[in-house]
PLY file of the C-alpha trace (Angstrom):
ply
format ascii 1.0
element vertex 201
property float x
property float y
property float z
element edge 200
property int vertex1
property int vertex2
end_header
-2.47 33.25 -9.59
-5.43 31.17 -10.04
-6.97 34.30 -11.85
-4.70 34.12 -14.64
-4.97 30.56 -14.60
-8.60 30.60 -14.82
-8.40 33.54 -17.76
-6.19 31.35 -19.78
-8.71 28.60 -19.32
-11.63 31.16 -20.45
-9.82 32.08 -23.26
-8.40 28.96 -24.61
-10.20 26.14 -23.38
-9.44 22.44 -23.24
-6.45 23.33 -24.66
-5.38 25.99 -21.84
-7.12 22.81 -19.37
-4.53 20.05 -21.05
-1.42 22.23 -21.20
-2.40 23.17 -16.88
-2.77 19.44 -16.19
0.53 18.42 -18.22
2.45 21.22 -16.57
0.67 21.09 -12.85
1.83 16.96 -12.82
5.63 18.33 -14.11
5.86 20.17 -11.02
4.81 23.98 -11.73
2.78 25.76 -9.27
-0.75 24.45 -10.74
-3.50 24.14 -8.09
-4.52 20.33 -9.90
-7.51 19.99 -7.72
-9.20 23.11 -7.87
-8.23 23.38 -11.48
-10.38 19.92 -11.96
-13.42 20.15 -9.45
-13.98 24.04 -11.00
-13.69 22.60 -14.47
-16.14 19.79 -13.40
-18.74 22.70 -12.29
-18.80 24.12 -15.15
-20.44 20.70 -16.99
-23.43 20.81 -15.64
-26.49 21.33 -18.27
-25.85 24.76 -19.78
-21.99 25.02 -19.02
-19.26 25.83 -21.51
-17.26 22.27 -20.68
-18.52 18.51 -21.76
-17.94 16.26 -19.25
-16.35 13.20 -21.21
-14.45 15.89 -23.16
-13.31 17.29 -19.97
-12.07 13.96 -18.54
-10.96 12.73 -21.17
-8.28 15.96 -21.92
-7.74 15.95 -18.15
-6.43 12.52 -18.15
-4.50 13.36 -21.54
-2.39 16.28 -19.77
-1.83 14.35 -16.72
-0.41 11.03 -18.20
1.41 13.47 -20.45
3.18 15.06 -17.20
3.55 11.69 -15.66
5.45 10.52 -18.89
7.52 13.75 -19.51
8.55 13.51 -15.50
9.37 10.09 -15.59
11.60 10.07 -18.71
13.72 13.39 -16.58
13.71 11.04 -13.86
15.27 8.47 -16.01
17.42 10.57 -17.61
19.22 13.13 -15.51
18.91 11.11 -12.47
18.74 12.25 -8.32
21.65 14.32 -8.46
19.84 17.22 -10.94
16.61 17.17 -9.64
18.48 18.00 -6.10
20.31 21.21 -7.81
17.43 21.93 -10.36
14.67 20.80 -8.81
13.90 24.03 -6.70
12.38 25.28 -9.99
10.06 23.39 -10.02
8.23 23.02 -6.69
11.21 19.65 -6.32
13.02 20.56 -3.06
15.21 18.60 -1.11
12.88 17.88 1.46
10.29 16.97 -0.43
12.31 14.81 -2.61
13.32 12.69 0.38
9.71 12.61 1.38
8.13 10.96 -1.70
11.54 8.66 -1.63
10.76 7.35 1.77
7.05 6.44 0.73
8.77 5.29 -2.59
10.76 2.72 -0.62
7.94 1.63 1.56
4.97 0.94 -1.22
6.49 1.09 -4.32
4.81 1.80 -7.65
1.60 1.63 -5.01
3.13 5.32 -3.98
2.71 6.44 -7.85
-1.27 4.94 -7.75
-2.30 6.79 -4.31
0.17 9.16 -4.57
-2.23 12.05 -6.96
-4.16 12.49 -3.99
-1.59 13.21 -0.99
-0.17 16.86 -1.34
3.76 16.89 -1.88
4.16 13.50 -2.96
2.56 12.92 -6.55
5.15 15.25 -7.95
7.72 13.52 -7.28
6.50 9.85 -7.59
7.15 10.09 -11.19
10.46 11.85 -10.91
11.91 8.79 -8.46
10.30 5.64 -11.08
12.41 6.95 -13.28
15.60 7.53 -11.00
14.46 4.11 -9.79
14.78 2.61 -13.36
11.20 1.32 -12.53
9.75 -0.71 -15.93
8.15 1.92 -18.22
5.39 -0.67 -18.92
4.37 -0.91 -15.11
4.90 2.60 -14.55
2.67 3.51 -16.93
0.10 0.44 -15.33
0.23 2.41 -11.78
0.36 6.13 -13.08
-2.30 5.71 -16.01
-5.15 3.57 -13.61
-3.98 6.06 -10.67
-4.48 9.36 -13.11
-8.14 7.86 -13.67
-9.21 7.51 -10.15
-7.79 11.16 -9.12
-9.18 13.33 -12.26
-12.84 11.45 -12.52
-13.07 11.86 -8.89
-12.71 16.12 -8.65
-14.45 16.38 -11.90
-17.53 14.69 -10.64
-17.09 16.64 -7.32
-16.86 19.72 -9.07
-19.95 18.70 -11.44
-22.73 17.30 -8.72
-21.25 19.98 -6.01
-21.33 23.01 -8.24
-22.10 26.07 -6.15
-21.01 24.78 -2.67
-17.68 23.95 -4.77
-15.49 26.20 -2.28
-16.24 25.01 0.93
-16.78 21.43 -0.07
-12.98 21.43 -1.51
-11.33 22.34 1.67
-12.72 19.34 3.15
-11.84 17.20 0.50
-8.38 18.76 0.31
-7.97 18.31 3.80
-9.22 14.51 4.30
-9.07 12.68 1.20
-5.22 12.45 0.96
-5.20 10.70 4.62
-8.25 8.62 3.59
-6.25 7.47 0.58
-3.57 6.61 2.38
-5.41 4.76 4.84
-6.86 2.75 2.41
-3.27 2.04 0.62
-1.81 0.63 3.50
-4.79 -1.76 4.36
-4.66 -2.96 0.57
-1.09 -3.75 0.98
-1.82 -5.36 4.39
-4.40 -7.58 2.64
-2.10 -8.65 -0.25
0.49 -9.51 2.23
-1.34 -11.85 4.78
-2.84 -13.16 1.31
0.82 -14.54 -0.05
2.03 -15.34 3.28
-1.13 -17.67 3.37
-1.06 -18.90 0.25
2.79 -20.22 0.77
1.99 -21.72 3.86
-0.72 -23.61 2.42
1.91 -24.92 -0.03
4.43 -26.04 1.89
0 1
1 2
2 3
3 4
4 5
5 6
6 7
7 8
8 9
9 10
10 11
11 12
12 13
13 14
14 15
15 16
16 17
17 18
18 19
19 20
20 21
21 22
22 23
23 24
24 25
25 26
26 27
27 28
28 29
29 30
30 31
31 32
32 33
33 34
34 35
35 36
36 37
37 38
38 39
39 40
40 41
41 42
42 43
43 44
44 45
45 46
46 47
47 48
48 49
49 50
50 51
51 52
52 53
53 54
54 55
55 56
56 57
57 58
58 59
59 60
60 61
61 62
62 63
63 64
64 65
65 66
66 67
67 68
68 69
69 70
70 71
71 72
72 73
73 74
74 75
75 76
76 77
77 78
78 79
79 80
80 81
81 82
82 83
83 84
84 85
85 86
86 87
87 88
88 89
89 90
90 91
91 92
92 93
93 94
94 95
95 96
96 97
97 98
98 99
99 100
100 101
101 102
102 103
103 104
104 105
105 106
106 107
107 108
108 109
109 110
110 111
111 112
112 113
113 114
114 115
115 116
116 117
117 118
118 119
119 120
120 121
121 122
122 123
123 124
124 125
125 126
126 127
127 128
128 129
129 130
130 131
131 132
132 133
133 134
134 135
135 136
136 137
137 138
138 139
139 140
140 141
141 142
142 143
143 144
144 145
145 146
146 147
147 148
148 149
149 150
150 151
151 152
152 153
153 154
154 155
155 156
156 157
157 158
158 159
159 160
160 161
161 162
162 163
163 164
164 165
165 166
166 167
167 168
168 169
169 170
170 171
171 172
172 173
173 174
174 175
175 176
176 177
177 178
178 179
179 180
180 181
181 182
182 183
183 184
184 185
185 186
186 187
187 188
188 189
189 190
190 191
191 192
192 193
193 194
194 195
195 196
196 197
197 198
198 199
199 200
């Protein structure tokens, strides 16, 4: 599968990159992080891709997939996701997992969900199902996507030849790291709000 994907990129360049990232976010089985990191390694001097152009294309593809997923979630609702979601890796177990995250952390799940395997493909659908305001969704999805795309493209750019071994470590630990950061940020915001309320009483 990976060989087919990278051959597609070799033939069609940036267009293939945009299509693959869009499809990957919607739920098509595309190795998103691996893809971005490999492309990042190809942005080194003399490589076939330019870093800034690749980042713009990857970001545009990611946001296209996020918007499509939101619209589908908003239009078709949860019952159809349960019925037909399996075609896009949206199994009931994964939907329930992402929904639990969404209920606990709200739109922060959209922001940090990119870095958590098994979550990012569903937060966009759940945002649409839950009726989240589109402008709010776009803000959280857009800022999270920029952080996600920049992180893996930059890692690939600087790691280069050691990409495969380093990526295994990144994929294993980064999701948990960002989860801890998300929880810390939410806890900090809650403490701050509580403190402000006590001062005004």
